[in-house]
SELUM-497327 format. One line per 3 residues: number of its first residue (from 0); for each residue x, y, z of N, C-alpha, C. Coordinates in Angstrom, 1 decimal, always signed. Example, Ala and Ser with C-alpha at 12.3 -4.5 7.8 and 13.67 -1.06 7.14 Angstrom:
2
0 = +13.2:-5.7:+7.8:+12.3:-4.5:+7.8:+13.2:-3.3:+7.8 ~ +12.8:-2.2:+7.1:+13.7:-1.1:+7.1:+12.9:+0.0:+7.9
//
This chain:
103
0 = +3.8:+40.8:-64.5:+4.4:+40.6:-63.4:+3.5:+41.1:-62.2 ~ +3.7:+40.5:-61.1:+2.5:+41.0:-60.0:+3.3:+42.0:-59.5 ~ +2.7:+43.1:-58.8:+3.0:+44.0:-58.0:+3.6:+43.7:-56.8
3 = +4.7:+44.4:-56.4:+5.2:+44.0:-55.3:+4.4:+43.8:-54.1 ~ +3.5:+44.8:-53.9:+2.6:+44.8:-52.8:+1.9:+43.4:-52.8 ~ +1.4:+43.0:-53.8:+0.7:+41.6:-53.5:+1.6:+40.7:-53.2
6 = +2.8:+40.5:-53.6:+3.5:+39.6:-53.3:+4.0:+39.7:-51.7 ~ +4.1:+41.1:-51.2:+4.4:+41.0:-50.0:+3.4:+40.6:-49.0 ~ +1.9:+40.9:-49.5:+1.0:+40.4:-48.6:+0.7:+38.8:-48.7
9 = +1.0:+38.2:-49.8:+0.9:+36.7:-49.8:+1.8:+36.1:-49.0 ~ +3.2:+36.7:-49.2:+4.4:+36.3:-48.4:+4.0:+36.4:-46.9 ~ +3.7:+37.7:-46.5:+3.3:+37.8:-45.1:+2.2:+36.9:-44.6
12 = +1.2:+36.8:-45.5:+0.1:+35.7:-45.0:+0.6:+34.3:-44.8 ~ +1.6:+33.6:-45.6:+2.2:+32.6:-45.7:+3.2:+32.3:-44.1 ~ +3.8:+33.5:-44.1:+4.8:+33.6:-43.0:+3.7:+33.5:-41.7
15 = +2.8:+34.1:-41.8:+1.9:+34.3:-40.3:+1.0:+33.0:-40.4 ~ +0.6:+32.2:-41.6:-0.2:+31.1:-41.2:+0.8:+30.1:-40.9 ~ +2.4:+30.1:-41.4:+3.4:+28.9:-40.9:+3.5:+29.3:-39.4
18 = +3.6:+30.4:-38.9:+3.8:+30.6:-37.6:+2.6:+30.1:-36.4 ~ +1.5:+30.4:-37.1:+0.4:+29.8:-36.5:+0.3:+28.3:-36.1 ~ +0.9:+27.7:-37.2:+1.0:+26.1:-37.3:+1.7:+25.9:-36.3
21 = +3.0:+26.6:-36.2:+4.2:+26.4:-35.4:+3.7:+26.3:-34.0 ~ +3.0:+27.5:-33.8:+2.4:+27.7:-32.3:+1.4:+26.8:-32.1 ~ +0.6:+26.3:-32.9:-0.3:+25.3:-32.4:+0.4:+23.9:-32.3
24 = +1.4:+23.6:-33.0:+2.2:+22.4:-32.5:+3.0:+22.8:-31.4 ~ +3.5:+23.8:-31.3:+4.1:+23.8:-30.1:+3.4:+23.6:-28.7 ~ +2.0:+24.4:-29.0:+1.1:+24.5:-27.8:+0.6:+23.0:-27.4
27 = +0.3:+22.4:-28.6:-0.1:+20.8:-28.3:+1.0:+20.0:-27.9 ~ +2.3:+20.3:-27.9:+3.7:+19.6:-27.3:+3.5:+19.9:-25.8 ~ +3.3:+21.3:-25.7:+3.3:+21.5:-24.1:+2.2:+20.8:-23.4
30 = +1.3:+21.0:-24.2:-0.1:+20.4:-23.4:+0.1:+18.7:-23.0 ~ +0.9:+18.3:-24.2:+1.2:+16.7:-23.8:+2.2:+16.5:-22.8 ~ +3.1:+17.3:-22.7:+4.2:+17.1:-21.8:+3.7:+17.6:-20.4
33 = +2.8:+18.4:-20.1:+2.1:+18.7:-18.7:+1.2:+17.5:-18.6 ~ +0.3:+17.3:-19.4:-0.6:+16.0:-19.1:+0.4:+14.8:-18.5 ~ +1.5:+14.4:-19.3:+2.3:+13.3:-19.3:+3.1:+13.6:-17.9
36 = +3.6:+14.8:-17.5:+4.1:+14.9:-16.3:+3.1:+14.8:-15.1 ~ +1.8:+15.4:-15.3:+1.0:+15.1:-14.2:+0.5:+13.7:-14.0 ~ +0.4:+12.8:-15.1:+0.0:+11.6:-15.0:+1.3:+10.7:-14.2
39 = +2.3:+11.0:-14.6:+3.5:+10.5:-13.9:+3.7:+10.8:-12.3 ~ +3.5:+12.1:-12.1:+3.4:+12.5:-10.7:+2.3:+11.7:-9.9 ~ +1.0:+11.5:-10.6:-0.1:+10.7:-9.9:+0.4:+9.4:-9.4
42 = +0.9:+8.7:-10.8:+1.3:+7.4:-10.7:+2.2:+7.2:-9.5 ~ +3.3:+8.2:-9.1:+4.3:+8.0:-8.5:+3.9:+8.4:-6.9 ~ +2.9:+9.4:-7.0:+2.2:+9.6:-5.5:+1.3:+8.3:-5.1
45 = +0.9:+7.5:-6.2:+0.0:+6.5:-5.6:+0.9:+5.3:-5.0 ~ +2.1:+5.4:-6.0:+2.8:+4.4:-5.4:+3.6:+4.7:-4.2 ~ +4.0:+5.6:-3.7:+4.2:+5.9:-2.6:+3.6:+5.8:-1.6
48 = +2.2:+6.0:-1.5:+1.0:+5.6:-0.7:+0.9:+4.1:-0.5 ~ +1.1:+3.3:-1.6:+0.8:+2.0:-1.3:+2.2:+1.6:-0.7 ~ +3.2:+2.0:-1.0:+4.7:+1.6:-0.2:+4.3:+1.8:+1.2
51 = +3.9:+3.0:+1.4:+3.7:+3.3:+2.7:+2.8:+2.3:+3.5 ~ +1.7:+2.1:+2.9:+0.6:+1.1:+3.6:+1.3:-0.3:+3.7 ~ +2.1:-0.8:+2.7:+2.7:-2.1:+3.0:+3.6:-2.1:+4.2
54 = +4.2:-1.1:+4.2:+5.2:-0.8:+5.4:+4.5:-1.2:+6.7 ~ +3.5:-0.4:+7.0:+2.5:-0.3:+8.1:+2.0:-1.8:+8.3 ~ +1.4:-2.0:+7.1:+0.8:-3.7:+7.2:+1.8:-4.6:+7.7
57 = +3.0:-4.6:+7.2:+4.1:-5.7:+7.6:+4.3:-5.3:+9.2 ~ +4.6:-4.1:+9.7:+4.4:-3.9:+11.0:+3.3:-4.7:+11.9 ~ +2.2:-4.3:+11.3:+0.9:-5.0:+12.1:+1.2:-6.4:+12.1
60 = +1.5:-6.8:+11.0:+1.6:-8.5:+10.8:+2.7:-8.9:+11.8 ~ +3.6:-8.4:+11.7:+4.7:-8.9:+12.8:+4.1:-8.7:+14.3 ~ +3.5:-7.6:+14.5:+3.1:-7.7:+15.8:+2.0:-8.6:+16.2
63 = +1.1:-8.9:+15.0:+0.1:-10.1:+15.3:+0.8:-11.5:+15.5 ~ +1.8:-11.8:+14.7:+2.6:-12.8:+14.8:+3.1:-13.0:+16.2 ~ +4.0:-12.0:+16.8:+4.4:-11.9:+18.1:+3.3:-12.0:+19.2
66 = +2.0:-11.7:+19.1:+0.7:-12.0:+19.9:+0.3:-13.3:+19.8 ~ +0.4:-13.8:+18.7:+0.0:-15.3:+18.5:+0.8:-16.2:+19.0 ~ +2.4:-15.9:+19.2:+3.2:-16.8:+19.7:+3.0:-16.7:+21.4
69 = +2.6:-15.4:+21.7:+2.8:-15.2:+23.1:+1.3:-16.0:+23.7 ~ +0.4:-15.8:+22.8:-0.7:-16.5:+23.4:-0.8:-18.1:+23.4 ~ -0.1:-18.8:+22.3:+0.3:-20.2:+22.1:+0.9:-20.6:+23.3
72 = +2.1:-19.8:+23.8:+2.7:-20.4:+25.2:+1.9:-20.1:+26.3 ~ +1.3:-19.0:+26.3:+0.1:-19.0:+27.6:-1.0:-20.4:+27.5 ~ -1.5:-20.7:+26.2:-2.4:-21.6:+26.1:-1.7:-23.2:+26.4
75 = -0.6:-23.2:+26.1:+0.3:-24.5:+26.5:+0.5:-24.4:+28.4 ~ +0.7:-23.3:+28.6:+1.0:-23.2:+30.1:-0.1:-23.7:+30.8 ~ -1.4:-23.2:+30.3:-2.8:-23.2:+31.1:-3.5:-24.6:+31.0
78 = -2.9:-25.4:+29.7:-3.3:-26.6:+29.6:-2.4:-27.7:+30.6 ~ -1.0:-27.1:+30.7:-0.5:-28.0:+31.6:-1.0:-27.7:+33.0 ~ -1.4:-26.7:+33.5:-2.0:-26.2:+34.7:-3.6:-27.1:+35.1
81 = -4.1:-27.1:+33.8:-5.4:-27.6:+33.8:-5.2:-29.4:+33.9 ~ -4.2:-29.8:+33.3:-3.8:-31.4:+33.4:-3.3:-31.7:+34.9 ~ -2.5:-30.6:+35.4:-2.0:-31.0:+36.8:-3.2:-30.7:+37.8
84 = -4.0:-29.9:+37.6:-5.1:-29.9:+38.7:-6.1:-31.1:+38.8 ~ -6.4:-31.1:+37.2:-7.4:-32.4:+37.2:-6.8:-33.4:+37.5 ~ -5.6:-34.0:+37.5:-5.1:-35.0:+38.0:-5.0:-35.2:+39.2
87 = -4.5:-34.2:+39.9:-4.4:-34.2:+41.6:-6.1:-34.4:+42.2 ~ -6.8:-33.8:+41.2:-8.2:-33.8:+41.9:-8.7:-35.4:+41.7 ~ -8.3:-36.1:+40.7:-8.8:-37.2:+40.2:-8.0:-38.4:+41.3
90 = -6.7:-37.9:+41.5:-6.0:-39.0:+42.5:-6.7:-38.8:+44.0 ~ -7.0:-37.3:+44.4:-7.5:-37.2:+45.8:-8.9:-37.9:+45.9 ~ -9.6:-37.8:+44.7:-10.9:-38.8:+44.8:-10.9:-40.1:+44.7
93 = -10.0:-40.7:+44.3:-9.7:-42.1:+44.3:-9.0:-42.5:+45.6 ~ -8.3:-41.5:+46.1:-7.6:-42.0:+47.5:-8.8:-41.7:+48.7 ~ -9.8:-40.9:+48.4:-11.0:-40.7:+49.1:-11.6:-42.2:+49.3
96 = -12.1:-42.5:+48.2:-12.9:-43.7:+47.8:-12.1:-44.9:+48.2 ~ -10.9:-45.0:+48.3:-10.2:-46.4:+48.7:-10.1:-46.3:+50.3 ~ -10.5:-45.2:+50.8:-10.1:-45.0:+52.4:-8.8:-44.4:+52.8
99 = -8.1:-43.9:+51.9:-6.9:-43.1:+52.5:-7.2:-41.6:+53.0 ~ -6.6:-41.5:+54.0:-6.7:-40.2:+54.8:-5.6:-39.3:+54.9 ~ -5.7:-38.3:+55.0:-4.7:-37.2:+55.2:-4.3:-37.4:+56.7
102 = -2.9:-37.3:+57.1:-2.7:-37.4:+58.4:-2.1:-36.0:+58.9
//
């Protein structure tokens, strides 16, 4: 039979070895959880940045659309003015060539 002191040493070694394995597994789990949490936070932060960027881009597009509408209306008004003035000039020149005079 083995003396008790040898048994105690082997048992103590096994318990110590077991505790080291459990601690190692626990450390790995904690590291995995920390890395996973960091990745999730980075993804969420990135998503928030893109969402904010899309919102400001939407506002810019809306402003540009409004400006385009204003410029199109102004363009139409200018075309009408050009047409009116050119037709008046044309009529005036034709009237002069035909001998009509202003009284």
